[in-house]
C-alpha positions, -999 to +999 in steps of 0.1 A: -555-344+298-578-315+307-563-286+326-573-284+363-603-261+369-581-237+389-561-230+357-590-213+340-601-195+371-566-180+376-565-170+339-597-150+345-581-133+375-551-122+355-573-111+326-595-091+349-565-073+363-551-066+328-584-051+318-587-030+350-619-049+359-616-045+397-653-054+404-647-086+385-616-093+405-635-088+437-657-117+428-627-140+425-612-135+460-627-150+491-639-126+518-611-139+541-584-139+514-549-127+523-523-113+499-487-112+512-465-084+497-430-087+511-405-059+515-402-025+532-420-001+508-453+017+508-469-012+490-455-039+512-477-056+538-504-081+543-537-073+527-566-092+544-600-094+529-613-090+494-618-052+497-582-046+509-568-068+482-587-050+454-577-016+469-541-028+468-544-037+432-560-003+424-531+014+442-506-006+422-523+003+389-524+040+399-488+041+412-476+026+378-499+048+357-515+016+346-482+004+330-480-027+352-483-056+328-482-093+336-476-118+308-485-153+321-461-180+309-473-211+327-499-221+352-496-253+372-526-262+394-539-289+417-568-289+443-548-268+468-521-247+450-518-229+418-484-217+407-481-190+381-448-182+362-451-146+349-431-120+332-439-086+348-431-052+332-435-018+347-427+014+327-425+049+342-410+078+324-378+065+308-373+036+332-385+001+327-383-028+352-388-063+338-388-093+361-399-129+362-421-137+391-435-169+407-470-165+422-482-191+447-519-191+450-539-212+475-576-216+465-607-232+476-633-244+451-643-210+439-620-183+453-584-173+458-576-175+496-539-167+498-515-152+473-477-146+477-452-138+451-415-140+446-394-120+421-370-143+405-346-129+379-340-111+347-308-107+326-286-122+353-299-097+378-321-105+407-347-078+416-363-078+450-399-069+455-385-038+473-368-026+442-398-030+421-422-014+446-398+015+453-397+020+415-435+020+414-439+045+443-410+069+437-422+091+408 
């Protein structure tokens, strides 16, 4: 069975982020896209519109000295939702946070429309988005 077309599109999004290709990323989000970042940190909030989302991703890369790495484990997709299971690592100085995340992506035919993520677990410890974002913003 062939993978759903959204699987390939989402792979491109993650690859563009990994390569720092923010102009490429901008082409993959709809103009009215919304990215929900939960928590109570400088990076938390709702980013509305393609430009705001790309700026958030630039800030995230800058705050982590470009050490923010996402290893995609699985992508499950249908016409409305794409779910990504990913292993995320951030390294700053002598500290490393490694978490498993679930990203829920709602897409239309060509663009990401809504993205939300949940940090799940690692080594019997649950990290919240706040912990990871505070780690990223407290240098």
